[in-house]
NUNUVO-921129 format. One line per 10 residues: number of its first residue (from 1); their letters; for each residue x, y, z of C-alpha. Coordinates in Angstrom, 2 decimals. Example, Ala and Ser with C-alpha at 12.3 -4.5 7.8 and 13.67 -1.06 7.14 Angstrom:
<atoms>
1	as	12.30 -4.50 7.80; 13.67 -1.06 7.14;
</atoms>
This chain:
<atoms>
1	msslviirhg	-18.48 -8.10 -10.43; -16.56 -6.00 -7.95; -13.22 -4.26 -8.33; -10.46 -3.47 -5.85; -7.85 -0.81 -6.57; -4.74 -0.66 -4.41; -2.44 2.37 -4.42; 0.78 3.00 -2.56; 0.93 6.60 -1.32; 2.76 9.23 -3.37;
11	qsvynqqnrf	6.41 9.97 -2.75; 7.04 11.09 0.83; 9.78 13.44 2.00; 11.65 10.41 3.42; 11.31 8.58 0.08; 12.78 11.68 -1.52; 15.71 11.59 0.91; 16.20 7.80 0.49; 15.45 7.14 4.15; 13.79 4.19 5.85;
21	tgivdvelsd	10.37 5.47 6.82; 8.36 2.68 8.44; 5.84 4.14 10.84; 7.45 7.59 11.05; 4.56 9.89 10.14; 6.09 12.01 7.37; 4.23 14.05 4.77; 4.16 13.84 1.01; 6.75 15.64 -1.09; 5.60 18.02 -3.82;
31	lgrsealsaa	6.28 15.22 -6.31; 4.16 12.90 -4.18; 1.21 15.27 -4.42; 1.63 15.42 -8.19; 1.77 11.62 -8.28; -1.51 11.43 -6.35; -3.13 13.71 -8.93; -1.79 11.50 -11.71; -3.21 8.40 -9.98; -6.60 10.12 -9.79;
41	gklkgnnfnf	-6.44 10.77 -13.52; -5.91 7.07 -14.14; -8.93 6.23 -11.99; -11.05 8.72 -13.91; -10.39 6.85 -17.12; -12.04 3.72 -15.76; -15.62 3.09 -14.73; -15.17 2.51 -11.02; -18.01 3.22 -8.64; -16.27 3.23 -5.27;
51	sdafvsvlqr	-18.49 2.76 -2.24; -15.68 2.59 0.31; -12.04 3.59 0.70; -9.65 2.07 3.21; -6.49 3.87 4.31; -3.78 3.63 6.93; -3.60 6.18 9.75; -0.33 7.66 8.46; -0.60 11.10 6.88; 1.23 10.28 3.63;
61	aketlsiilk	-1.47 7.71 2.80; -4.34 9.88 4.05; -3.16 12.88 2.05; -2.80 10.75 -1.08; -6.35 9.47 -0.63; -7.68 12.97 0.03; -6.12 14.32 -3.17; -7.49 11.41 -5.18; -11.04 11.65 -3.81; -11.17 15.41 -4.39;
71	eidtagkikv	-9.88 15.03 -7.94; -12.33 12.28 -8.90; -15.11 14.28 -7.23; -16.09 11.66 -4.66; -14.87 13.45 -1.53; -17.60 13.08 1.09; -19.55 10.69 -1.13; -17.92 7.43 -0.15; -17.18 5.84 3.21; -13.57 6.25 4.36;
81	hesaalnera	-12.18 3.77 6.86; -8.85 4.39 8.62; -6.95 1.55 10.25; -3.46 1.03 11.64; -3.73 -2.51 10.29; -2.83 -1.00 6.91; 0.18 0.95 8.21; 3.62 0.46 6.76; 5.73 -2.18 8.48; 7.81 -0.83 11.34;
91	ygdlqglnka	11.50 -0.61 10.46; 12.57 -0.20 14.08; 16.11 1.08 14.59; 16.47 1.72 10.84; 13.72 4.35 10.70; 15.06 7.71 9.59; 18.40 6.30 8.43; 19.66 6.77 4.89; 19.37 3.50 2.98; 22.69 3.83 1.16;
101	etaqkysdeq	24.58 4.66 4.37; 22.88 1.77 6.14; 23.94 -0.59 3.35; 27.54 0.61 3.74; 27.37 -0.12 7.46; 25.62 -3.51 7.40; 26.21 -4.65 3.75; 23.97 -4.55 0.71; 22.98 -8.17 1.29; 21.81 -7.56 4.85;
111	vyewrrsfaa	19.78 -4.50 3.94; 18.21 -6.33 0.99; 17.19 -9.15 3.32; 15.65 -6.73 5.81; 13.74 -4.95 3.04; 12.63 -7.88 0.89; 12.63 -11.09 2.91; 9.30 -12.41 4.17; 10.71 -13.58 7.51; 13.69 -11.32 8.31;
121	tppggeslsq	13.11 -8.69 10.98; 15.00 -5.36 11.02; 16.49 -4.50 14.44; 13.59 -3.53 16.69; 11.20 -3.66 13.74; 8.60 -5.83 12.04; 8.97 -8.54 9.40; 6.78 -8.79 6.32; 5.39 -11.97 7.88; 4.23 -9.98 10.91;
131	tydrvipyyn	2.80 -7.31 8.61; 0.91 -10.02 6.73; -0.54 -11.26 10.03; -2.27 -7.91 10.66; -3.15 -6.91 7.09; -4.85 -10.14 6.00; -7.28 -10.49 8.94; -8.29 -6.85 8.41; -8.84 -7.49 4.72; -10.88 -10.62 5.39;
141	nsikpvlskg	-12.98 -9.07 8.16; -13.47 -5.49 6.93; -12.70 -5.14 3.21; -13.69 -8.44 1.63; -17.29 -8.24 2.95; -17.72 -4.90 1.12; -16.33 -6.37 -2.09; -18.52 -9.46 -1.77; -21.60 -7.22 -2.08; -20.48 -6.25 -5.58;
151	ndvlivahgn	-19.02 -2.89 -4.54; -15.83 -1.27 -5.83; -13.23 -0.53 -3.15; -10.12 1.66 -3.04; -7.17 1.01 -0.70; -4.39 3.56 -0.19; -1.60 2.22 1.95; 2.13 1.40 1.86; 4.65 -0.70 0.01; 4.85 -3.50 2.52;
161	slralmmlle	1.24 -3.62 3.69; 0.23 -3.82 0.03; 2.89 -6.45 -0.72; 1.32 -8.54 2.06; -2.11 -8.15 0.47; -0.73 -9.02 -2.97; 0.55 -12.30 -1.53; -3.03 -13.25 -0.74; -4.72 -11.86 -3.85; -2.16 -13.12 -6.35;
171	nfspekiaev	-1.01 -16.22 -4.48; 2.59 -15.06 -4.34; 5.10 -17.20 -2.47; 7.57 -15.67 0.02; 10.21 -16.05 -2.68; 8.09 -14.32 -5.32; 7.07 -11.39 -3.12; 10.75 -10.64 -2.49; 10.98 -9.64 -6.15; 7.99 -7.27 -6.01;
181	eiataapray	8.57 -3.53 -5.91; 5.49 -1.30 -5.74; 5.89 2.13 -7.30; 4.43 5.17 -5.58; 0.92 6.15 -6.65; 0.59 3.43 -9.32; -2.99 2.06 -9.18; -3.26 -1.73 -9.45; -6.75 -3.06 -10.11; -8.29 -6.45 -9.34;
191	rfdenmkvve	-11.61 -7.69 -10.69; -13.49 -10.44 -8.87; -16.18 -12.81 -10.02; -19.28 -13.59 -7.97; -17.28 -16.18 -5.98; -14.65 -13.57 -5.03; -12.08 -15.18 -7.28; -9.64 -12.75 -8.93; -10.26 -12.86 -12.69; -8.16 -9.89 -13.81;
201	vkyl	-5.15 -7.97 -12.49; -3.62 -4.93 -14.15; -1.89 -1.62 -13.56; -3.97 1.32 -14.70;
</atoms>
């Protein structure tokens, strides 16, 4: 049986400042680095044997992965694959703006729809539906074949790219995924049977 662990990156400096980040390539905050270490500790307590790690091309995800791999002593021992398919969704004109100030300008309801709706598109940005349309083919073509060989796989990415993947893995509807909030650096593990059916889901 194979296992897949998904982790949202640790807190970034824009998360810390309550800003829309999207594809702005910001670094981790000091708390984010501590969160990555904590995530590594949770992985250590389980018997994973990762063969491959998949990560977005944005530095907050890559740094989180680097900290984790060094801490669990697998740096250089597993294959690391970077892909923009796992990047955070683009927030367009909202990127860099303070979320609270943006809600005051456009209304709480509008900002909630932009952030949580499956279909709504922020001005000049990308919907979760569009994010799903790049994440899922990458998962099916590049990640699932590794899992299907019985290997354990680690993914470090972003709130919305991982929400898209959760829709597939956990059969979440567009309505259900709107309720899902993914905490920073909180490992979520999936176990698959020999037919690649998910048989267990849990936070570590």
